[in-house]
N, C-alpha and C positions, 0 to 999 in steps of 0.2 A: 613791916618792912623788913625784919630779919628774915623771914621766909621768901619774899620776893628775892632778896638777895643772892640767898642759895639757890634759887630756881635758875637766876641770871648765870651764877658761877658754874653749874652743871650744863647749861646750854652751851656757854662759851667753851668749856671742857669738851664737851660732844663734838662742836665745830671743829675745835682744834685735833681730837681725835679722828675726825672725819678726813681732815686735810691730810693727816700724817698716813694715813692709810692709803690715801689717793697719790700722794708722792712715792710711797713704798712700793705700791703696785706699779707705778710708771716706771721706777728704777728696774725692779724685775722685769718689766716690758722692754726696757731698752737693753737689757743684757742679752735676753733671749734674741731679741732683734739682731743683735751684733752676730750671733752664733748661727742665723738662719732657722731659728726654731720660730716660724711665723705663727702657728697655729697657738702655741704656747703664749707667745708675745703678745696676740690678739686678745687672749683671755684676761691677761693682765692689763692692757690699756682699757678693756671694757668695764673692769672693776675700777681702774682709777677715774674713768669718765663717770662711771655712775656715783664715785665718792665725791666728785667735784661739786661744788656749789653752783646752783644756777646763776647767781652774781658773778662767779668767776668767769665769765665769757671767753676771754682768750684761752685760758687752761681748757675749757672744755672743746673748744675749737681744736686746738694743738694735739689734745688726745683722741679726739674724733679722728683727725688727720692720720695719726699713729696707728689707729685700727684700720684705716682704709687701705693704708699700704701693706697692712698684714694681709687683710682678705684679698686683695689684690695680688698679693705673691701666692697664696696658695689656691687661687682660681674661684674664690666665692665671689663671682660679681656682683650679685644682688645685695649682700652685706656690705661690699665695697662701695656700690652706688649709695646706700643708706648714710655710710658712716662720712664719704666726701660730702654729700648733701648738708649733714650737719657742720662740716668744717667751713662750708659756703656760708651756710648762716650765721655762724659765727664770725665770719668775715676775716677767717685767718688763710683761705687757700690763695695762693698766688698764681700767675700764669702756669707755672709747671705743674701745680697741683691741679688746676683746671684742665689740661690737657690729660691728665690721668683720668680725671673724672669724665671728660667726654669719651675717652676710650671705653671706660667700663659704661658707659651709658649704652654704646655701640652694641657693647657683649650682651646686653641684657634686651636689645631690639628697642630702646626707647630713642627712637631717631628723631623724633619732633624736639626733645629735650636736648639730645647731641647737637643738633643743628643751631639750636640757641648758643651752647657752649662754643663750638668751634666757630661761629658767626663773630662772637666776641672775641675769641682767640685771634682771628683774621687780622684785626687791627693792631693788635699788641703782640703778635708774633707772626708778621706777614712772610717771613721767609723760611718758617719752619715746615720742614716737608711732612711730618707727621699731621700737623694742623691742615695743611692743603689736603692730604689725602683723607682725612677724617672728616674735612668738610665735605668732600666729594662723595664719599661713604653716606654721610647723613642725608645728603641731597638724592641719592641715586638707588639705596638700597632697596626701598620697597618697589621701585620699578624694575629692579634687577631680579627680585624674587617672582614678579608677576611674568617675567621673560621666560623664566624657567631654563631646562636644558633638555638633553634626550637620557640624562640617567636616571635609572629607578633605584630608590633606596629603600632598605627594610631591615627594622630592628632585630637582632639575633638573640632571642632571649635564651637560647640553649647555652651561649657563651657569658651569659650576664649574671651579675650577682646584684646585691644591694649596694656595693662599692664600686670603685673604679676598675673598670676592665678597658684597657686601652692599647694601643700600637699592635694591632695582630700581624703576622709574619706567617706566611706559608713555608713548609717544609715537606720533606719526603720526596722520594723520586716522582710520585705521581699528584703533588699536592695534596697529599691525602692527610697532612697533620697541619694544624693552626697552633702557632704560639703566640701568648699574648701576655700583657702584664695585667695584674690584679692585686688589689688591695683587700681581697674579700677575706673571712673569718678563715680560711682553710691555710692562708699564708703563715710563713713560720714566725716564730717568736712571740711572744706575749704583751709586749710593750707597744704602745699607741705611737706613732711617730710624731716627733714635736713639730715637724713642719706642717703637717696635713691633718694630724688627729685623728688618722687612721692608723690600721697596722701598715707595717713597711711592705712595698709591693713586692712581688715575686713573680718568675715566669712559669706559666700555666700550658697546658696544650690539651687539645681534643683531636680524636682522630675521627676519620670518614671512612665507612664501611662500603663493600660493595655497592650498596643501595643508595648511596649518598647521604647517610644518616650521621650526623656528628655525635660523637660519645659525650658524657658528661665530663666537664674539663677536670683535671687533676693537676698537681704540682709536679714539676720536672725534678726528678730524684738525682741521686748520684753526685750530688757535691755542688751542682749548679747555683742553688739558692742558697742564702743565707739568712740570719735574724736582720739583716740591714735591707737598705733598697736594692733591687735588681729589677731594671724595666726597659723599654725600648729597644728589642732585640731586633737582630737582623742577620739572617742566615747566607752565608757566603754563595755565589753563583753555582759552586761544585758540591755544595751540600756539607763540606767537612767541616765548617768552622761557624760558630754562632758568636756575634759581636753584640755586646749588650752594655748598657749603662749601668754602673753601680756607684751607691753613694754611701760611705761608712759613717758610723757615728762616733763622734769623738766630742765629750761636753765640754772639754776645754778651747776647741777651735772652731770656726765655721765649717759648714758643710760643703765641701766641693765635689760634683761629679766627676768621675773618669769613666773611661772606656775600657772594659776588659774582653778578652775572648777565650772561648772555650772550644776545645776541639772534640769532635765527635770519634768514638772508639768503641767497637763492639756493640753499636746500636745504643749508645748512650753518651750524655753529654758530660765532660770532665770538669774537674774545678776551674774556674775563670782565672787567667792570669792578666795582669795589667797590660795594655797596649800604651807604651811610651810615644806620647805624640809630641810632647814638649816637658821640658823641666820646670814650665811654669807652675808653683804651685798654689797660685792665688787665683787660679781662673778654671770655670767649669769647660769640661769635655763631655759631650754627650750626644745621644742619638745617632748611631754610627750607621752607615749604608755603604756597601760595596757596588760598584759599577757593574755592569753587566760583564764586561771583559775582564774583572777582576784585577784592574791596574790601579784603581783609586779607591780609598778610603774616603768617604765622604762624613763630615761630622759638624756638630754645633758646638760654638764656644763664644766666651765673652771676652777672649784676652785682647789685648792691646793690638791696635792695627786695624781693628774692625769699623763698620760703619755706624754702630750704636747698637745697644740692646745684644740680643744673642745674633751672631752671624753663622751662616754656612760656610765652612772651609773644606779643602780636602788635602791629602797627602798621598804620594805615591808608594805604594805596595812593591816592596821588593824581597828578594831572599833574605836579605841581612836586616829587615825591617822597615818602618816608613822613612821614606827620605822626603825631607823639606815639606813646608806647610804654605799653602797660599789661600788667600781669601777670594771666595767667587765675585766679590766686587759687585757694582752696580751693572745692571739694573735687579740682580737677584736680592741683594742686601739692602736693607733700609736701616733708617735710624730706629726702627721699631726692632721685631723679634722674627727673625726667620728660622724654621726649626723643622725638624723630622723629615730630612731628606729621604726619598726613596726613588726606586726606579722602575720603569715596566721593561720587561725582556727585550723590546725592539731599541732601548737606549733613551727613550722619553724620560726626563727628570721632572719630579715632583716635589713639591716642598709645601710647609703650611707657613704663614705669615700673618702678623696683625698690623703690618706697616705698610701693605700695599693697600688701594681701594678695594673695599670688599663688604661683606653683608655684617661684619662685626665679629669679635675676638678674631681667632685663629681662622682664616680661610684656606683651602687647598687650591694651589697654583700649579701650572706647568709650565716649564721653561723649555722652549724650543730653540734649537740654534737655526738660523735663518743663512740665506744666502750670504748675508755679509758678516758670517761666522761668529754673531753675537746672540746671546740670550734674547729671545722675546717672551714676554711673560704674558699669561692668561690665566684669568678667573675661571675654575671650572663649574661656577653658577650654581644657583638652586636647583634641585634639592640637596647635592653634595654640599654645599656652604649655606650656613645659616646665622643668625645672629650669634650663635655660641660657638665654642672651639670645635673645629674640625680639623682632622689630623690624623697621620700613622696609616697612609695607605699600604695595602699589599695586593698584589697581582696574581691571580691564579694563570700560570705560564703565559702565553702570548695574548691571552684574551684581555678586553677591556672590562674585567669584571673581578671582584674579589671582595675584600672587607676594608672597613676604616673605623675611626672612633671619634666619637663626638659626645659633647655634653649638653646636647639640647633636650630641651623639654624635662630637664632634671633641676629640681628648684634647690637641690642642695649643691649643685656643680659638679656632680659626679659624671664620669665619663662611661660610655657604654659602647661596644662593638655593633655596627651596621653594614650590611651587605651592600654592594652598589653593582650595576652593570650598565654599560653603554654599547649596545649592540653594533658589532661591527664587521666587514667582511675580512678576513685574516686569511692569507695565505702562508702556510706554515711547513716548514721541514721538520721533520722528526727523525733523527739519526742514532745509531748505537755503532760504538767503536768496540771491537772485542779481539781477542786472540784467536786464531784459526783453530776451531776444535777446543778451545780452551776458555778461560774468563774474561771478564770485562777489563777493560782496558781505562782506568779513571784518570790514569796519567797521561793519556793522550792529549794532545792537541788538535784543534780542526781550524782549518784558516777558510774563510768563504769570500771569493772575489766575484764580482758582478759587473756587468757590462754597463751599469748605471753608476759606477764607480765605488760601489760597494767593498770594501776591504776590512775584515775583520776577524779577529781572533775569538773563536766561542769556547766558553766554559763546558767542560766535559763533567757529568756529575759521577757520584760514586758507582752507578751501574752501567757506566760507559755510554750514557745517553746526551744527547744535547737537542735543543730547539732553536729555530732562527726562523723570525717573520720575513718573509721576501716578498718582491713586487711582482704584479703580472707583467706580462710582456718582457722580463728580464731573463739574460742567460746566465747562470751561475757554475762556478766551478769550484768545489770544495774538495780539500787535500787534508786526510787524517795523518798524523805522524805520531810516533812514539819511539823513546829510546828502546833500541833493540830489536825493533821490527822495521819492516819494508812500509813506504808510503803507499797510500791507497787513495786513487782520485776519482771522483764522481762528478758527472755534467747533468745539469738539469735546467730546461729551458721552462719557465715557468707560463702556460699560457695565459691569454688575457680573458678573464672572467668574472663575473658580478657575484659570485657565492664562495663562501668560504671552502678551501681545499686543504688537505693534509698530505704532504708527499714523503714517503718512508724511504728511507736509505740505509743501507747497511754497509759497514766497513769493517770486514773482518781481515786483521794484520796478519801477515806472514813473519814468523820468527825468523831472525837473522841466524840464530845459534840452533835450532831445532828442526829435524825434517818436516815439512809441510805437505799434507794429503791434497793431491789432487784429485778431487771427489769426480765422481761420474766420467771415468774414462773406461771404454769398453774395447776389447779385443775380441776377435773371431775365437771360438772356442780351441784351444791348443795351438793357436797360431799368433802370430806377430803382427797382423792387419787390424788397423783401427777401423772401428764402426763409426757410422756417421753421426751417432748419437754423441760421440766425443767431442765433436766441433765445439760446441758452447763451452766446455769446461777449459779446452785449450786456447781457445780464443781469449778466455779471461786472462788466461797466464800470459799471453800475449801482451795484453794491456798492463798486466804487472810489471812485465819486463820493460815496457816503454816508459811507464811512469818511473822506473827505478833504472836509468839507462847504465849505471856504475857498478850494476851488479853482474856476476856470474854464477850460474847455478850447476849443481849436479843434478841429474835426472836419474832418479834410482826406482827401477822396477822390482817388484817382489811377487813370489807366488807361494800358495801352500806347501805342504810337506808331502802331497801327493805326487808320486812319481820319484823317480832318481835325483840325487844331487845335482849330479852333471847336467841331466836333461834341464831340469829346472832352472839353472844358472844360465844355460845357453838361451833357451826361451824367455828368460827376463831380459837378458842382454838385446836380443833382437828387438824386443818390446820397446826398451829405452830408447834404442837408435830410432824407431819409429816414429817417436814423439819428437824427438830432434829434428827428424826431416820434416815434419808437419811445421815446428816452429821456425825452422830456418825458411819454409816456404811462405811462411808470412812476414819476412823481413828481420828476423832476428839473427844477428851475426853468429856464425858456428862457433867461434872462439869463445862465445859467452855460454855455450852448451856442453856438458860432459854427460855422456850417457854411461850408465853402471848397471849391469844387472846382477841383483846380490842373490836370485833365487829364494830359498827359503832359510839364507843365514840370519837374517834378521827378522826375526816375528815382532808383530806389532805390539806396542805398549800402550794402553788403554789411557786415554784422555778423558776429563771430565764430561764433555759434551756426549761423548760416546757412552760413557758409564751411564748417563741420564736416560739413554734411549733402550738398554737393556739391563734390567734389574740383576740378572744374573752376573753382570760383571761390575767391577769396580776399579776407580781411578787407581791406577799403577799397576795392574794386571798384564803379565806379558803372556801373549797367546801362543806359548811354546807347544810343541807335538804332545809332551807329558801333560801339560795344562788342559789341552783340548781333549784328550782322551778321557778326562774324568768328567767332562760335561755330557747332557744328555744327546741324542742324535740330532735333534733339531738345534739346538745350541752348538753342535760341533760344525754343522754346515755354516752357520752364520760367521763363526769364529774363523772359518778356513776362507769365508768370502771376505772378512775383514783382512786377513793376512795378504789376499790376492789386491794388491795397491800399486800406485805409482806415486811417487812423491819428489819434492825438490829439496833440496838443501842449498843454502847461499855459502859459496867458495869464497868470493871476494866482494868488497864494496867500493874498490877504487878503480874499476875498469875504466880504461880510456879517459882518467881524472886528468892525468898531468901529460905535459907535451916531452920530448926528448931530453929537455933542460931541467926537468923536475918541476915547473912551473905549472900551477893548475891552469885548466884551459877554461875560457869563458866564465871567468869569475863574475858572481851576481853583482849587479849595479846597484846601490841603495837608491830609494825612491823618496824626494824630498816629502815629508809628510804635510798633508793639509793642517790647518790652524787649529781644526777642530778633533784632532786624532791624536793618538800618543805617538811620540818619535820614534817607538820600536817598531811601528807598523809598516814596515818597508818591503811587505810580500806581495806579490801581484802576477798575474798572468796577463798575456796578449789574446785578445780575442780576434 
């Protein structure tokens, strides 16, 4: 009898210890959950659940429910479904919990069970839009998958690791760099992330060679990455800035993501600085994307004023920072989560959502502005979308192809990078803006206006290039401008065609402050008579003067050092006057033109483009008689030919701009912008 009492006492003590352990684990889980450390919290709740007696059904159910919420938070849908199922079994799941359970069932592709859950919720939560959309998803997902789409999808093993690889983003002038986020072992830091149980994510990149082969990914150096989370990057249209999401670790406070920006300098990315969107310190700001015109920063946040969950917002980018914040509202945002906004070069807006009807998890949607100036939402369909999370698209230039990320077919819930393509007929303008005989003008601006109502400002990249998709049968005018340079206009009529075409346009801008060479002007030997071959170059000068009607110029003619100074000066003067006569015959007002013959007084100073053509010259060389005398005979003849030139220099930029009272003539009339375009877009041409 004494022995039996001893055994019972030990058993009671074990049960008490068992219960105390469970309560301790639960308290630790609650603390970690409050800090947003969902992986750590899930482990504590799991231990609490295992240490809870089967007879304590309510406690087991409550702890299973806490586990489920953690798994859902760090995107392990399969585990979340199992934990929610236990909570349902122990009868502690209420309507809101069942709603989360049904959404997780969609995310693992269990449409049959999801249909049961949402059908039950339809009676108890009849007006909840997430219930309505979840029910439609469960009813239609299998049919939508069978319908398919024109997209082809392929897993890209070259980018992927055994951990998360997600949110790819093209970079480089030729889209020959791919940046993406990864939690692979090569990421910085030694600690595992308390949110996900993996290493914190860093930004990695891969480079494509001339044969189209991508290199082995490596982490971006130069201070962009840290031991904390960096992810979901986006490169500005001009290629000079990288926006990304950063989440710092503070053991005493919850983790809130913020948006930071890194500037590109000397081919490397600098240490990122925070982009201040709001002084709200209790909300998440993540997933930045810049509109193709560079006017808006789109981002994701759960700050007050949204539709529920994570919403997509935007703020105007100005020289003084971000100005104002606005929610995109319905129909883009829902009570669910709208995330990972991105743009195609033609302005099409894409995002991922688990609040709209879809195949489960995050699906990718396109939002197009219709004739009613409202967004219309369309699911991209299978195989772009699956039961899993599909998100983070990036487009290769103007084409409907590129890369995205998805957690499909990974039982651990990790994300991987896939390629996609939807073949389309694309009419494309490729243009370059540069200084005549000089450098690329990345600070230039290009405006394009079309007879179909197109009116856009185009972003110019660091190499002076830009791209724009155009429509068949439309007439376009493009105007390139840059401070310190004359404007350059080009016209293009895109023919009606059913095949892809690329139209190349050059915009060499002439300096206002430096002499500009008029190339390919030819005179008869030792005379001032223009040869017929000069017409093309001079007609281009006529167009330039017509495009810039408020300038006056000096026409300067130069000779080599052969012959006497007086003879050369007289010959060059006659040649300059001959050029003026030609321009006047083409309708240019004589008082806009001043002919000056310099003879051999001003030898040519070599610019970069000329130096690239002649290895024996370098930028800054001056072709004086002494300099030329030290060259080889063949080089001397080339140098003399370079000295024989005709240039123009801008004298005034206000010709005929003001009336006799000093008032500007014909001031531009502002055009009222359309509802779907920025209000600074008041630039137009008459066709």
